C-alpha positions, 0 to 999 in steps of 0.5 A, a space after each residue: 654443510 657444504 658452502 654454496 657456490 656463487 657465480 664469479 662475473 668474468 671481467 669484461 674484454 671489451 677495450 674501452 678506446 675501441 668502444 669509444 671510437 665506434 661510438 663516437 664515429 656512429 653518432 657523428 654518421 647518424 646526425 651526418 645522414 640526418 642533416 644531409 640526407 641522401 638525394 633518393 627517390 621517395 617511397 611510394 607509400 601503399 594505401 593497402 598497408 596497416 598503420 601498425 606495420 609503420 612502426 617508426 622510432 620517434 628518435 633513432 635509436 642504437 643497437 648493440 649486436 651480440 654474436 656468439 658461437 653456439 646459441 644462447 638459448 634452445 626456444 624463443 622466449 615471449 618474456 624478455 629480460 631486463 638489464 639496467 642502463 646507467 643513462 636510460 634512453 626512456 626519461 619518466 620526467 619528459 612532459 607527456 610521457 604515459 605508461 599504461 599498466 596491465 595487470 591480473 584480475 582484479 585491476 581495482 587492487 593496483 589501481 588503488 595502489 597507484 592512487 594511494 599516498 605513498 606512491 611517488 607523485 612523479 610516477 602517478 602523473 605517468 601511469 595513466 591508465 590500469 587494465 586487467 586481463 579481462 578489459 584487455 580481452 573484451 574491449 580491444 578485439 579488432 584491429 582498429 582498437 589495438 592500434 589505437 591504444 598503442 598510439 596512446 601511450 609510450 610504455 607498456 607494463 604488464 604483469 610477469 603472471 599474464 605477459 605470455 597471454 598478451 601475444 594472443 590478445 594485442 596481436 601483431 600490432 605490438 608484437 611485430 615492430 617490438 619498439 612498444 612490447 609490454 615489459 614484464 614488471 613483478 606486481 606480487 609482494 615480497 616473500 618472506 625469508 624469515 617468520 615471526 620469531 626471526 628464524 630464517 624459513 626451510 624450503 619446502 624441498 627440504 621440509 618446509 612451508 610453502 612461501 608467503 608473500 606480502 601484500 604489493 606496497 606502494 614503494 615496491 610498485 614504483 620501484 618495479 616501475 622505475 626499474 623497468 623504465 630504466 632497463 634494456 630488453 633482452 630477447 632472446 631467440 634460438 640463434 646466435 646473433 641478439 640485438 638489444 637497443 642500448 640508447 639514442 642518437 642523441 646521447 652522448 658518446 660517453 653516455 652511450 659508451 657507459 651504457 655499451 658496457 653495461 649491457 654487455 657485462 649483463 647479457 655475458 654474465 647471465 645470459 651467454 652459456 660459458 660467458 666469454 668463451 662463447 662470445 664471437 663478436 660485439 657490434 653496435 649500428 643504427 637503423 641504417 649504418 654499417 655495424 662497427 665492431 668492438 670486440 672480435 674474438 681470436 678464436 671461432 670455438 669454445 673448447 678445444 675438443 670442437 677442433 680436430 687434431 687431424 684434418 679429414 681425409 681428402 679424396 682425389 680426383 683420380 681415385 676409382 669410385 667405391 664398388 657397392 654391395 658386400 661382395 665388393 666390398 669384402 670379396 677375397 681373391 677367389 671371389 669366395 666370402 662369408 656373410 651372416 645369414 637370416 638365421 644369424 650362421 654364416 654362409 659363404 657368397 660367391 662374387 659375380 665374374 666381371 665383364 670384361 672390355 675385350 667381349 663387348 669389342 668381338 663381333 657377333 656371331 650369327 646363328 640358325 635363329 638370327 637367320 630364321 627371324 631374317 627369313 620371317 620378316 622378308 616373307 611378312 614383308 612381301 605379303 604386305 606389298 601383294 595386299 597393297 597392290 591387290 587394293 590398288 587394282 580393286 579401287 581402279 576397276 571399280 565402277 558404278 554399277 545401275 541397279 534397276 528399282 522396279 518401282 513405279 512413279 504415280 505417273 507409270 515411269 521406271 525410275 532407276 537407282 544408282 548405288 556405287 560399289 565399295 572396292 572391298 566389295 570387288 575383293 
């Protein structure tokens, strides 16, 4: 049997001193800005803005920005990845820390596990609510109910079997800001790797049986919740830039350095194709600060084949434009060339003769047809002038003509009716 190849973690290329200097400078800048805020006009609050748009953090976050040379993912993933932090920015020991657990149906099964004696008391106080998927559909249809749910809890954990259904059920209230997006947890029991006799299970593709999972135990659920709370979330998208929250501004510089090292190592080993060859730069920044570099790649390409050995030819400014057409491209000296016809046989075509510039400058010689046209134009103009003159004379000679009307009024008197004659009637 051939040996199984295992992926070896690439050694980190981060400079410890540069990471420490950048972390110290960033935390100093954030604390200085908080103590001495800039004197600017207060922004006007919009009365039409939704409450979920005001998704502010309780404490200033610190972000790690990883830029790659090529895309890390080919599509956007709704299920985020998790990297465990040495110093998590969420602490379940804080007073009033509340966790909402969204599970697959039936939810009673998971409520009983949380209420059991085997579940740690510290986490039992934090997990204050367990919601099934059907209850989420039925109770949280309106935006107001979703906003209320968002404000009641600090962290939302969801079964990884139903987490892809939550964006449609919870909407932009949860997924627009991103600070309280549900974190996936595994709420299924562990797989049975060996049978009752202690023999290793054979895969289904190799003729074995399907995977059998044990029932979920309280300690397994507690370990999943603790791991989710202590992890940094990785949201992958089809781009070359990925931002991961690695800490808070109230942390010690040494703790932030350890978190940065852990996240960079986890990202490069698990999510970046070709690992450090594909990494272009690593920065850390706050919400309103400049990005401080902690790593910059010397080469901007991944493989040597991505670089052209010879530069592309540069077209000179004074060069003539290329003539279009098959005859112009392949014309011979005599102007005859062979091209394939529609029947597949070759046929000869002759290039059209080029017009010389000399022909344009020569004067145009008038022929008999040009003289005839000029004569017709003159005759037409004369007729038009005669007709205009005739109309003007008729208009001047127009007079009012009295037409007697042999109508007798009631008193026996004759009445005459005057009618004006139009000039056109006298022509």
